N, C-alpha and C positions, 0 to 999 in steps of 0.2 A: 787752856782756854784752847791749844792745838793739840793736846792728846784727846778732849771730850769730842773735836772733830772726826777724830780717827777711826772712833768706832762707828760712827754709820758710814763713812766710805769702807771700812773695813766688811760691814754686813752688805753693803753693796755689792762689793766686789765678790761675797761670798756668793750670795744668793747669784750673780751672773755664771759664774764659775758652775753652781751647784743646780742651777735650772735645767741644763741638758741633762743631766744625770737621772734628775728626779722625773724627768719626762718619758727618759728610758726606762726607768724603773716602772713606772706607771701605766705604760705605754701597753698596746693589745701586741705590739710583735716583738714581746720577748723571747729570746731564745737561748737555752741554755749551750754553753760552750764545751760540747764532746770533745774529746780529743783522743788521737792514737800515739800521737808521739808530743814528745813536751822539750820543751830547751834545744830547737831546731836539729832534731836527731839525737840528742844526747840521751832521752830518758824514753823508750819503748812499754807501752801497757801491751803486754801478752795475754793477758786475762780477755777471756769471752764478757761481753753483756749478756746479763740474763734477761731475757722476753721469750715471751711464750711462743715464737718460733724457733727457740735452741731445741736441738734432738734432745731425746733423756732415751734413754738404754731401752733397747727393743721395743719401743713406740713408735707409733705411725702420726702422732698428734703432737709429740715436740712437749714441751714443758706445760704446755694450756695454759692452765689457771692458776699460775704458781704464787699470784702475788692477789691480795685480794684488800679494797680498802675498807676497813671493818670500823673504822669512824669519820666522817665524812664534815667537814666546817659548812660545804653546802646543804648540808640535811640537818644544820643548829650546833653539831657538836665545834669544843670550842680548839680542836686542834684536828690535822687531820693523823689517821693511823692506819697504816699498813700490816696486815697479816702475811705470813710465808710459809707455804708449805710444800715440799719437794723433797727428793731425793737427797744428801749428803756427797752423793757422788755426782751432782748434777752440774755442769759448766765445766768451768775451771777448776780442778779440786787436786785433794792429796788423796792418798792409801794409804792407812796405818798399818801395821802389823797384823791384829786382830780381822783384816777384813776378808782375809781366805786361811786361818789359822784360827781355830777354834779356841786352841789352848792358850794363845797371846790373846785371845777377845776375853776370856775368862780372867787371865791374867790383870788388866787392868793395858794392855798396849793399845790406846788409843792416841788421838791427835791431841790431844794436849799433853804428852808423852813425846812426840816427835822432838828432833834436836833441833834447834833455831840456827845452829852453826853449820847444819849440814843444808838448810836451806837456804840459805844467804852466803853468797862468797862470789867468788871466781868461776864464771861459767864456759864452756864451751857447746857453740850451735852449730849443727855437721847437717849437712845435705846427706840426706840416704839415695843410693839408688835409684828413681820411680818405676812406683809400679810393684815396689819387691817388699816382702816382708824383710825383717830383721834376724837373718839366721847368722849363725857362727862364721859362715862365710863373709856373708857383708861385713859383722864386726869387724872381723880381720882385717879386711877390704879397705875401713875407713882410719886407719893406723893412728886412733887414737892415744896421745903420749901416756905414760906411766906420770902419775900424779895428778892428773885431771880427775877432779872429783865430781863434776857436774856435769852434765851433756846433756843438752836439748834434740833431740833427733825431728829434723823435719824430712817430714814423706810428702809421697802424693795425696797424701788427706789434705795439708794444705795447699795443692793448685786443685784440686776438685772441688775445697770450699765445703768439706763436708761439714762442718760446724753450723756452718750459715744453710744446711738444708734440715728442715722439720721432719721427717721421716727419718729413724733411724738406720745406718747402711752400715749391713755385716762386712763387707767387703773391704773393709778400712784396714789399711795397711799398719801392722804391729810387730809387735817381739814374738819369735818362735821361740817353744822351749828351748833348742840349742843354742840361741842366738843369747838366750839369758843366761845360763850357764856360763858362754864363752865370757859373757861379761864379768859376771861371780867370781869366774877362775882367771882371770889373765887382763883386768881390769884395775884401779883404784876408786871408780865410778862408787859415788855414794847417793846421787840424786840421778833420776833416769826421767828426763821428760819427753813428752810425746804428744801429738797434736789432733789426740782424738779422745773419745770421750773412756777406753782403757789402752794403756801401754800393751798389753798382750793381744796378739791375732785373736779373733775372736774363735777360733775354733782351738785354739791353743792354752786359751782360760779354762779353770785355774792352775793347771799344771805351771803356766811358766810364772802365774802370781806366787805362787810358793817357793818357786827357785829363790825371786828377788826378794819376798819376806821374809823366807826361814832365817835368815841372821840378823833381822832385827836392824840390821845398822844403814839400808838401801831405801831411800825413799819414792815411791813414783808418785812424777805430778803429771797429772792427764789434763786432755784437754784444752793444751795450750794454742795461743794465738799467735802464729809464727811469721804470719806474712808481711810481707814490707819489711823485713831485717835481714840483711847480709850475713853471712856465715861468718862464725869466728870469736873473738874472745870479748866478755863482759862481764859486770858485776851484775848478779843474778839477787832479787830480794824477793821472796815468798813469806807470807805470813795467813797460815789458815786460822779460822776460826779457832778457838779453845773450847771444843765441843767435849767434854769431861763424857766418857764411855761410849762414845762414836765413833768406829771405823772406816769415816773419811770426814773430808770437809772442805768447803768449797775456801777457794784461797785466791788474793791479788797478788798477783806475779808482775813485775816489773824487769826489763833489763836495762843497766846504764851503761852507756860506752866509756 
């Protein structure tokens, strides 16, 4: 008798508990919870959101119509389905060796061949002297210790919020060829991260890219979102899309303190 009475009571309790949740879910004030920082500052999302206003290489229009709803429930489809069309070098992304070296492209050194052990592990976030490209002199001044394999370089690109401006800005800060050579010859760095669409300064590419990509052991990660993160050591995690045959791929990157 007591057991049978508990079922309606439990049902009533569940209804009282769930009714506010059901109202919230069915209401018109639904809002997604978008975050940049998780766990009270323990996890930082350092990837940029893909929006029509995101800058695209040498474009005044940004990504524009990169996303299209090709099936809509409002139009009678049983599900919403979107289609994406954009360069693989859009937003936060990685470069594979075949990006600037055609021999590597033909040999299959694509994004699916990139080493996840390089893309994940301890990383150092450093501040580059503002309004400067990364030359050999700048690299030497940063005093990056031997043994550090992943370095994220925060430049004036972050201060200027270039990745939040629709029109491409060719004046962005990046690596000069001599800076890239210094990195290859004098450090143990195998992952180079920068805060705009290319790690190489506009006028220095493709020469700078070739210096970094020639050995097929250094991975550039470009267009990182580095605002609001203190300089220092973190655990970096980057997982590019496994695009077989592609010389670049969008990637989600996070830092864990």
